[in-house]
N, C-alpha and C positions, 0 to 999 in steps of 0.2 A: 467478437464488437470490440471496438478500440474510444479508451479515454484517453485526452492528452492533457498533461499537463505539462507547465516553463510558464514562464513568462518572459525571460531571455533568449531562452531555448527551448523547445517543444519537441518531448518527449513520446512518442505515441505507445500504451499501455497495455498491451491483453486482458480483456474483460472490463468491467466491473461483473467479478460473479460471488452471490453469496459463500460467505467466508468457510462456512458448514461445510459445506456439496466440494472446496473445493480439495484438488487431491497437487499436493508441490510438487513442481517435478526436481530433476537433477539438475540445475542450471544452477548458474549464475548469474543474478538480476538484480536491479530495483524495482520497489514494489511498493506499494502505496495502498494502506487502510480509508477506505471510506463507507461513509453514513447516506440513508437518504437523510438531510432535518425534517422534508415531509412529505412520509412516503406517500403518503392515502394522493394531498390534489396535486405534489411534487414528482411524480415515482420517475424518472431522469433524472432528477437535478442529485448530483452527488456534491459533498465537501468533505475535505481530506483531513483525516485526525493524525496522518500518522505518515513516514516513507521510511525507509530501512533498505537497504542492501545484505545480498551473503552471495557468500565464494558457489553454495549448493542451499535451496531451499527446503528440497527434501530434508536436509540434515539437521536442521535447526530449532527440531522439539518445535514446527510452525506447530499452531497457532497458539495454542493454550495457554504453554509455557513458554510463552514471548511474555521478556520483563513489560513490557508497557497492555498488557493482555486486559489487567486488573482498568485502566486508563477507557481502552475500547470500549469493555466493556458499556462504563459510567457513561461514558461521549452517547453511544448508539442505544442506551435503553435495554436493550438486548439481541442476542447472538445472532438474531435473524434478519437483524439490522448491520449488519456490518457487513462488508463486503471488502473487495482484493481485485486490485488492478496490478499484474507484473511487465514489466520492459528485460526481455533476458539478452544479458550481454554474457555472449559463451570467447572462453580464455580470457576474458578482461581481468585484470589484478583487482586489488585488493584499495588499490587507489584509484582506479580510474573510478570505481564504484563510488567510492566515499566522496570523490567529485563531485559527482552529478547526486548526488542524496545529498550532500550539504547547499548548493544549487537550490534545490526545491526545495528545503528546511528555508534556505532562511527569504526568499520567494513568498511562502505560503506559511509560514507561523504555525504550523500544526500543532495542534493544541497535546497533545499524547508525546510530543518531541523535545519537550520540556522539559 
């Protein structure tokens, strides 16, 4: 499945995947942390709560050791309501990824990016 984020420039993310069953790839990427605000009534609606970037997702100590994990859980209610989408950018520089990350943060103002 693909989910698209971005207002000025649309960016496709693979996912969303339940974060507890996701295996971080050895890839540079932008990632989106999402929740389902109404999982029963609107199971296909996601809300973005965090955008991040990494040169290698598998080396981040992802995801429970992430500095924003407690915010993610607070927003989700529990880990089963946390989802991740990734936009891989092989051979990208940190500067390139940060530019995209900042664009998305400025457009959506996610709760856990504050």
